[in-house]
C-alpha positions in Angstrom: 159.2 73.8 94.2 162.3 72.7 96.2 162.4 75.6 98.7 160.2 78.1 100.4 162.4 81.1 100.9 165.6 79.7 102.4 163.9 76.6 103.8 164.5 73.3 102.0 161.2 71.3 101.5 161.3 67.7 102.7 157.6 66.8 102.5 154.2 68.4 101.9 151.9 67.1 104.6 148.6 68.9 104.7 146.5 70.9 102.3 143.4 73.0 103.1 141.2 75.4 101.2 143.7 78.2 101.6 147.1 76.9 102.7 149.5 74.0 102.5 151.8 72.8 105.3 155.3 71.6 104.6 158.0 69.9 106.7 161.2 71.8 105.9 164.8 72.2 107.0 166.2 75.4 108.3 169.7 75.6 106.7 170.9 78.3 109.1 169.8 76.8 112.4 170.1 73.2 111.1 166.7 72.2 112.5 163.5 70.8 111.1 160.6 73.3 110.9 157.0 73.4 109.7 155.9 76.0 107.2 152.3 77.1 106.4 152.1 78.6 102.9 149.2 80.7 101.7 147.8 78.7 98.7 144.2 79.6 98.1 141.8 77.6 96.1 138.9 79.9 96.2 136.1 79.2 93.6 133.9 81.8 92.1 131.0 80.5 94.2 133.0 79.8 97.3 132.0 81.2 100.7 135.1 83.5 100.9 137.1 85.5 98.4 140.9 85.3 98.1 141.4 88.7 100.0 139.2 87.4 102.8 141.2 84.1 102.9 144.4 86.2 103.0 143.1 88.2 105.9 142.3 85.0 107.8 145.8 83.6 107.1 147.4 86.7 108.5 145.2 86.7 111.5 146.1 83.1 112.3 149.9 83.9 112.1 149.6 87.0 114.2 147.3 85.4 116.8 149.7 82.5 117.2 152.7 84.7 117.4 151.1 86.8 120.2 151.3 83.9 122.6 154.2 82.5 124.6 152.5 79.5 126.1 153.8 75.9 126.6 150.6 74.5 125.1 150.2 76.7 122.0 152.3 76.3 118.9 154.7 79.1 118.3 155.3 81.2 115.2 158.9 82.0 114.6 158.5 84.4 111.6 156.3 85.4 108.7 157.8 86.1 105.3 156.6 86.6 101.7 157.6 84.8 98.5 158.5 86.7 95.4 155.1 85.9 93.9 153.4 87.7 96.9 152.3 84.6 98.9 153.0 84.8 102.6 154.2 81.9 104.8 154.9 81.5 108.4 157.4 79.2 110.2 156.6 77.0 113.2 158.5 74.4 115.2 158.4 70.9 113.8 155.9 68.7 115.6 156.3 64.9 115.5 152.6 64.1 115.2 149.0 65.2 115.9 146.5 63.6 118.2 145.0 61.3 115.5 148.3 59.4 115.6 147.3 58.2 119.1 143.5 57.9 118.8 143.0 57.1 115.1 140.6 58.9 112.7 136.9 59.5 113.0 135.5 58.1 109.8 132.1 56.7 108.8 133.8 53.6 107.2 136.4 53.2 110.0 136.3 49.4 109.6 137.9 49.8 106.2 140.8 51.9 107.6 144.2 50.4 108.3 144.5 49.2 111.9 146.7 52.1 112.8 144.1 54.6 111.7 141.0 53.1 113.2 139.4 55.0 116.1 140.5 53.9 119.6 140.4 55.3 123.1 143.2 56.4 125.3 144.1 55.2 128.8 142.6 57.4 131.4 145.8 58.9 132.6 146.9 59.9 129.1 143.4 61.2 128.2 143.4 63.5 131.3 146.8 64.8 130.3 145.6 65.7 126.8 142.5 67.3 128.2 144.3 69.3 130.8 146.8 70.6 128.3 144.2 71.4 125.7 142.1 73.2 128.3 145.1 75.2 129.5 145.7 76.4 125.9 142.1 77.4 125.4 142.1 79.1 128.8 144.9 81.4 127.5 142.7 82.3 124.5 139.6 82.9 126.6 141.5 85.2 129.0 142.2 87.4 126.0 138.6 87.4 124.7 139.4 84.9 121.9 137.4 81.8 120.8 139.2 79.1 118.9 136.1 77.7 117.2 137.8 74.7 115.7 139.1 72.5 118.5 139.5 68.9 117.1 142.1 66.2 117.3 143.9 67.4 114.1 144.5 70.8 115.8 146.2 69.2 118.8 149.9 68.7 117.8 152.3 66.5 119.7 155.9 67.1 120.5 156.6 63.3 120.3 155.0 60.3 118.8 154.6 58.7 122.2 153.2 60.7 125.2 154.1 64.0 123.6 153.1 67.4 125.0 150.1 69.0 123.4 150.5 72.2 121.3 147.3 73.8 120.1 147.3 75.0 116.5 144.7 75.6 113.8 144.0 79.2 114.5 142.6 79.9 111.0 139.0 80.5 112.3 139.9 82.1 115.6 137.5 84.7 116.8 139.2 87.9 118.1 137.7 90.2 120.7 137.5 92.9 117.9 138.4 93.6 114.3 137.5 90.2 113.0 138.0 89.3 109.3 134.8 88.5 107.4 133.5 85.0 107.7 130.3 83.3 106.5 127.6 83.3 109.2 127.0 79.6 108.9 129.9 77.3 109.9 131.9 75.9 107.0 134.3 73.7 108.9 134.2 70.3 110.6 131.0 69.8 112.6 131.9 66.7 114.7 133.2 68.8 117.6 131.3 71.9 116.8 128.7 73.5 119.2 125.2 73.7 117.8 125.0 77.5 118.1 128.2 77.8 116.1 126.7 75.9 113.2 124.0 78.5 112.8 125.8 81.7 113.7 129.6 81.3 113.9 130.3 85.0 114.2 128.8 85.6 117.7 129.8 82.5 119.7 131.6 82.7 123.1 134.0 80.6 125.0 131.2 78.0 125.7 131.5 76.9 122.1 135.1 75.8 122.8 133.9 74.1 126.0 131.5 72.1 123.9 134.4 70.9 121.8 136.3 69.9 124.9 133.3 67.9 126.1 133.1 66.0 122.8 136.9 65.5 123.0 136.5 64.1 126.5 133.9 61.6 125.4 136.0 60.7 122.3 139.2 60.1 124.2 137.6 57.9 126.9 135.2 55.9 124.7 137.0 55.7 121.4 134.0 57.0 119.4 132.1 60.3 118.9 129.1 60.8 121.1 125.5 60.6 119.8 124.3 64.1 120.4 120.9 63.7 118.6 119.0 63.5 121.9 121.0 66.1 123.7 124.2 66.1 125.8 126.8 63.3 125.6 126.1 60.4 128.0 129.5 58.9 129.0 129.1 55.3 130.3 128.7 55.1 134.1 131.9 53.0 134.4 133.8 56.2 134.4 134.3 58.5 137.4 131.1 60.4 138.2 132.9 63.8 137.8 133.8 62.9 134.2 130.3 61.6 133.4 128.9 64.9 134.7 131.5 67.0 133.0 130.9 65.4 129.6 127.1 66.0 129.9 127.5 69.6 131.2 130.0 70.6 128.6 128.0 69.3 125.7 124.6 70.6 126.9 122.8 72.2 123.8 122.2 75.3 125.9 125.5 77.3 126.1 124.3 78.9 129.4 124.4 75.5 131.1 128.0 74.7 130.2 131.1 75.6 132.1 131.6 79.3 131.3 135.1 78.9 129.9 138.0 76.5 129.5 139.4 77.4 132.9 136.2 76.1 134.6 136.5 72.9 132.5 140.1 72.5 133.6 139.1 73.1 137.3 136.5 70.3 137.0 139.1 67.9 135.6 141.0 68.5 138.8 138.2 67.0 140.8 138.7 63.5 139.3 139.4 61.3 142.4 143.0 60.2 142.8 142.0 56.6 143.1 140.4 56.8 139.6 143.8 57.4 138.0 146.0 55.6 140.4 147.9 52.7 138.9 146.8 49.3 140.3 149.0 48.0 143.1 150.9 44.9 142.3 151.2 42.4 145.1 154.4 40.4 145.3 153.6 36.8 146.5 156.5 34.7 147.5 156.9 31.6 145.3 156.6 28.4 147.3 158.7 25.6 145.9 156.9 22.4 145.6 158.6 19.0 145.9 161.6 20.4 147.7 163.5 17.8 149.6 164.5 18.3 153.2 168.1 17.8 154.0 168.9 14.3 155.0 170.2 13.5 158.5 173.7 12.2 158.6 174.0 8.5 158.3 175.4 7.2 161.6 176.7 4.1 160.0 
């Protein structure tokens, strides 16, 4: 396949259980775009049927298209191929957050250096967290829950210090008329709230807040938190407000977390200015050593 509709395929970049994402070229506008094509691989014993996967695909496209928000990926159009498979068109994004922080992998030592997990500088980490929280706040105001916040869903407008665009709406929970989903969570669990693993259909905004708490810990430490004993314990070398926020957001009890992403964002605003200020550089005059004083004129 060389084209998807009128769009010329440059590269296939991601494949999931029900879709593939391609980088393409729009011949009319002469710009790069990203296309998500419905491409189900449902097995007979899979948790969801092809019609259920199609419903989720359409919900994702329509939910994204309903927003006009600087931190949420836009959908330009949704079309259908002659074989009946739908696809939707999004702006091209230069990278996703793993480009900056590496990949979470049990055998990370075996990964290439560029893919190994690493932390972000505090200023950059706070920028990513603020923009991610702002995107989720827009969802929560509409009664939606993302349910799948993780680094791969945070797209970047540039490969260096890019703006965040939240994507990955395939499992979004709507305030009403939700497509069928298995009760037990079937996605990535590294950033997943404990209540969501057991009953994914009834979670609230606190589930996304939990994911933000895990992301906070991951960005500042370079590794995933150990949640086996309860909330995440960020090392005390960080600002107290961040230590407290990481613990509150990842509390196993949803009722003890910030109520929604807006509350999480507000807490980020309490980080002391001195914690993120760039160190002052003192300029010390250089004293020349061994310099000769001018000689007095020779009277003779």
